[in-house]
C-alpha positions in Angstrom: -36.5 28.2 3.1 -34.6 31.4 3.9 -30.9 31.2 4.5 -29.4 34.4 5.9 -26.2 35.8 7.2 -25.6 37.6 10.5 -25.1 41.4 10.3 -26.7 43.1 13.2 -29.2 42.6 16.0 -32.9 43.5 15.4 -35.8 42.2 13.5 -33.5 40.2 11.2 -32.1 38.4 14.3 -35.6 37.8 15.7 -36.7 36.4 12.3 -33.8 34.0 12.2 -34.3 32.8 15.8 -38.0 32.3 15.0 -37.1 30.3 11.9 -34.7 28.1 13.9 -37.3 27.4 16.7 -40.1 26.7 14.2 -37.9 24.2 12.4 -36.6 22.5 15.6 -40.1 22.1 17.1 -41.8 21.1 13.9 -43.7 17.8 14.5 -41.7 16.1 11.7 -38.4 17.0 13.6 -39.6 16.4 17.2 -38.2 12.9 17.6 -34.7 14.1 16.6 -35.0 17.3 18.6 -36.0 15.3 21.8 -33.3 12.6 21.2 -30.7 15.0 22.7 -32.0 16.4 26.0 -29.4 19.2 26.3 -30.2 20.3 22.7 -34.0 20.3 23.4 -33.5 22.3 26.6 -31.4 24.8 24.8 -34.0 25.2 22.0 -36.7 25.5 24.7 -34.9 28.4 26.2 -34.8 30.2 22.8 -38.5 29.4 22.4 -39.3 31.0 25.8 -37.2 34.0 24.9 -39.2 34.6 21.7 -42.4 34.3 23.6 -41.2 36.9 26.1 -40.2 39.1 23.2 -43.7 38.8 21.7 -45.3 39.6 25.1 -43.1 42.7 25.6 -43.9 43.9 22.0 -47.6 43.5 22.8 -47.1 45.6 25.9 -45.9 48.5 23.9 -48.1 48.0 20.9 -50.5 50.8 21.8 -49.4 53.7 19.7 -48.5 57.0 21.4 -48.8 58.9 18.1 -52.4 59.8 18.9 -51.1 62.0 21.6 -49.8 64.4 19.0 -53.4 65.5 18.1 -54.2 65.8 21.7 -51.2 68.1 22.3 -52.1 70.3 19.4 -55.7 70.6 20.6 -54.7 71.3 24.2 -52.2 74.0 23.0 -54.8 75.7 21.0 -57.2 75.8 23.9 -54.5 77.1 26.3 -53.5 79.8 23.9 -57.2 80.7 23.3 -57.9 81.3 26.9 -54.5 82.8 27.9 -54.2 85.5 25.2 -57.3 87.6 26.2 -56.6 87.3 29.9 -53.0 88.3 29.6 -54.0 91.2 27.3 -56.5 92.5 29.9 -53.8 92.3 32.6 -51.5 94.1 30.3 -54.0 96.9 30.0 -54.3 96.9 33.8 -50.5 97.1 34.2 -50.4 100.2 31.9 -53.1 101.9 33.8 -51.2 101.3 37.2 -47.9 102.0 35.5 -46.4 98.6 36.3 -43.8 98.1 33.5 -42.6 94.8 34.9 -46.1 93.3 34.8 -46.7 94.8 31.4 -43.6 93.1 29.9 -44.7 89.7 31.3 -48.3 90.1 29.9 -47.3 91.3 26.4 -48.2 88.3 24.3 -50.4 87.4 21.3 -52.3 84.3 20.6 -50.2 83.6 17.6 -46.9 84.0 19.6 -48.3 81.5 22.1 -49.1 79.0 19.4 -45.6 79.3 18.0 -44.0 78.3 21.4 -42.7 74.9 22.2 -45.2 73.0 24.3 -43.0 73.1 27.5 -42.3 76.8 27.1 -46.0 77.6 26.7 -46.9 75.6 29.9 -44.1 77.3 31.9 -45.1 80.9 30.6 -48.8 80.5 31.3 -48.3 78.9 34.6 -46.1 81.8 35.7 -48.7 84.2 34.5 -51.4 82.4 36.5 -49.2 82.6 39.6 -48.8 86.3 39.1 -52.4 87.1 38.3 -54.1 85.0 40.9 -53.5 87.4 43.8 -54.5 90.4 41.6 -58.0 89.0 40.8 -59.8 91.3 43.3 -58.3 94.3 41.3 -59.2 92.9 37.9 -63.1 93.0 38.2 -63.3 95.8 35.7 -61.3 93.7 33.2 -63.8 90.8 33.4 -61.2 88.5 35.1 -62.8 86.4 37.8 -61.6 83.6 40.1 -63.7 81.1 38.0 -62.0 82.2 34.8 -58.5 81.8 36.3 -59.5 78.3 37.5 -60.5 77.4 34.0 -57.2 78.8 32.8 -55.3 76.7 35.3 -57.3 73.6 34.3 -56.3 74.2 30.6 -52.6 74.6 31.6 -52.8 71.4 33.7 -54.4 69.5 30.8 -51.6 70.3 28.4 -49.0 69.6 31.1 -50.5 66.1 31.8 -50.6 65.2 28.1 -46.9 66.1 27.8 -46.1 64.1 30.8 -48.0 61.1 29.4 -46.2 61.3 26.1 -42.8 61.5 27.8 -43.7 58.6 30.0 -44.9 56.6 27.0 -41.6 57.2 25.2 -39.6 56.3 28.3 -41.7 53.1 28.6 -41.1 52.2 25.0 -37.4 52.8 25.3 -37.2 50.6 28.4 -39.1 47.8 26.7 -37.1 48.1 23.5 -33.9 47.7 25.6 -35.4 44.6 27.2 -36.2 43.2 23.8 -32.7 43.9 22.5 -31.2 42.2 25.5 -33.3 39.1 25.0 -32.3 39.0 21.3 -28.6 39.4 22.2 -28.8 36.7 24.9 -30.6 34.3 22.4 -28.1 34.9 19.6 -25.2 34.3 22.1 -26.9 31.0 23.1 -27.1 30.1 19.4 -23.5 31.0 18.5 -21.7 29.9 21.6 -23.7 26.7 22.5 -26.2 25.6 19.9 -23.9 25.7 16.8 -21.3 23.5 18.5 -24.0 21.1 19.9 -25.5 20.8 16.4 -22.4 19.1 15.2 -23.6 15.9 16.9 -26.3 15.8 14.2 -23.8 16.2 11.4 -21.7 13.2 12.6 -24.8 10.9 12.5 -25.8 9.8 9.0 -29.5 9.5 10.2 -29.5 13.2 11.2 -27.3 14.9 8.6 -30.3 16.4 6.9 -31.6 17.7 10.2 -28.2 19.5 10.6 -28.3 20.9 7.1 -31.8 22.2 7.5 -30.8 23.7 10.9 -27.9 25.5 9.1 -30.3 26.8 6.5 -32.5 28.3 9.1 -29.6 29.5 11.2 -28.7 32.7 9.3 -29.6 36.2 10.0 -29.7 38.6 7.1 -32.9 38.1 5.0 -32.8 37.7 1.2 -29.2 36.5 1.3 -28.9 32.8 0.2 -25.8 31.0 1.1 -24.1 28.7 -1.4 -26.3 25.6 -1.6 -27.0 22.5 -3.5 -30.6 21.3 -3.3 -30.4 17.7 -4.6 -33.0 15.1 -5.5 -32.0 11.5 -6.3 -34.1 9.4 -8.6 -34.0 5.9 -10.0 -35.9 6.7 -13.2 -39.2 8.1 -12.0 -38.9 6.8 -8.5 -37.2 8.9 -5.7 -34.3 7.2 -3.9 -34.3 7.4 -0.1 -31.1 7.1 2.0 -28.8 8.0 -1.0 -25.7 9.9 0.0 -25.0 13.2 -1.8 -21.6 14.6 -1.2 -19.4 17.3 -2.5 -16.4 15.3 -3.7 -13.4 15.4 -1.5 -15.0 17.5 1.1 -17.0 17.0 4.4 -20.1 18.4 2.9 -22.7 15.6 2.5 -26.4 14.8 3.0 -28.7 11.8 3.0 -31.9 11.9 0.9 -35.3 11.7 2.5 -38.3 9.7 1.4 -38.8 12.1 -1.5 -35.2 11.7 -2.6 -34.3 15.3 -1.4 -31.4 16.6 0.6 -29.8 20.0 1.2 -26.1 20.8 1.2 -25.6 24.3 2.7 -22.7 26.7 3.1 -20.7 25.1 0.2 -17.2 26.5 -0.7 -16.8 29.0 -3.4 -13.8 30.9 -4.8 -12.7 34.2 -3.2 -10.6 35.6 -6.0 -10.9 39.2 -7.0 -12.7 38.3 -10.2 -15.0 36.0 -8.2 -14.5 33.2 -10.6 -16.8 30.3 -9.6 -15.2 27.2 -8.2 -15.7 24.0 -10.3 -16.7 21.0 -8.2 -18.0 17.5 -8.6 -20.8 15.8 -6.7 -20.8 12.1 -5.8 -24.0 10.3 -5.3 -24.0 6.9 -3.6 -26.9 4.5 -3.6 -26.1 1.4 -1.6 -22.6 0.4 -2.9 -22.9 2.2 -6.2 -21.3 5.6 -6.5 -21.4 8.0 -9.4 -19.6 11.3 -9.8 -21.4 14.2 -11.5 -19.7 17.2 -12.9 -19.1 20.0 -13.3 -20.7 22.3 -10.7 -19.8 25.9 -10.6 -20.8 27.2 -7.2 -21.1 30.9 -6.9 -21.2 33.0 -3.7 -24.8 33.3 -2.4 -26.3 31.1 -5.1 -28.5 28.0 -4.7 -28.3 25.2 -7.3 -31.1 22.8 -7.7 -30.2 19.5 -9.4 -31.9 16.1 -10.1 -29.5 13.2 -10.1 -30.8 10.1 -12.0 -29.1 6.9 -11.0 -31.2 4.6 -13.2 -28.4 3.9 -15.6 -26.0 2.9 -12.8 -28.3 0.8 -10.5 -28.6 -2.9 -11.4 -32.3 -3.8 -11.5 -33.3 -6.4 -8.9 -34.5 -8.8 -11.7 -31.0 -8.8 -13.2 -29.4 -9.6 -9.8 -31.8 -12.5 -9.3 -31.2 -13.9 -12.9 -27.4 -13.7 -12.2 -27.8 -15.5 -9.0 -29.8 -18.3 -10.7 -27.2 -18.7 -13.4 -24.4 -19.0 -10.7 -26.4 -21.6 -8.8 
């Protein structure tokens, strides 16, 4: 189970939120989750937010990168039809000694292809506007109304593709802002409401493990494991349920499940410059029998897995019965 630490909003936050929601609504935890209505309602809000995030992501899943090829193709087609028309009008302008028109028509196909998309659209549209009223005078140059209409259609095609790409980018930006807001709101709910409410589970021996697992799923930055003790308690080869595992002289404790397992999360560690590990002892209690195990050197961000065998300290039931018989 990943245990992470908050650094920033984004995919790491979404992953943490999803981890918490999956844990809380797991069938094995449903009874505990539903035992506190306010908690269940809060978790349901996070669940709905995640579902909304998934819906919004699906809405923008269609890639707009395919438009790049469309833009390149439309630019080539526009340059291909523009260059010969404008060269012909340039020849006409020289013949009639119209220097202003000649300067506006002096282009090559390669120069058109090097232009930015928006500049190409603007230049050719301006040329179309200038040339359209001159069509009757350009018959000798093979420029017809039909040809200019095709030219206009080519210009409009590129313009529409550019508009579509810009709209797609704006749409994505808007949806991404919506996603970020949902993530921020969800993390705020978690930090300002859920974390405090979760302490109710810590104060109940029957739900300590639920709280510890919640903490383990509660972090944000992947691949960063907090200081943990993953403990299993056995009596010989048999797991011991309901044993209390505690970091001696601290409030960190857990109760083993049917498999003898419990998790202690967020344990203290030294913060000296040399980062020397803190030596601690762990106390395991089965019924009324307690045993202290040492030493444990907890290092920042490290998880320790340890098996505690209480067989040598638990009095077998047969011996208890024999003592009772003698006393009687």
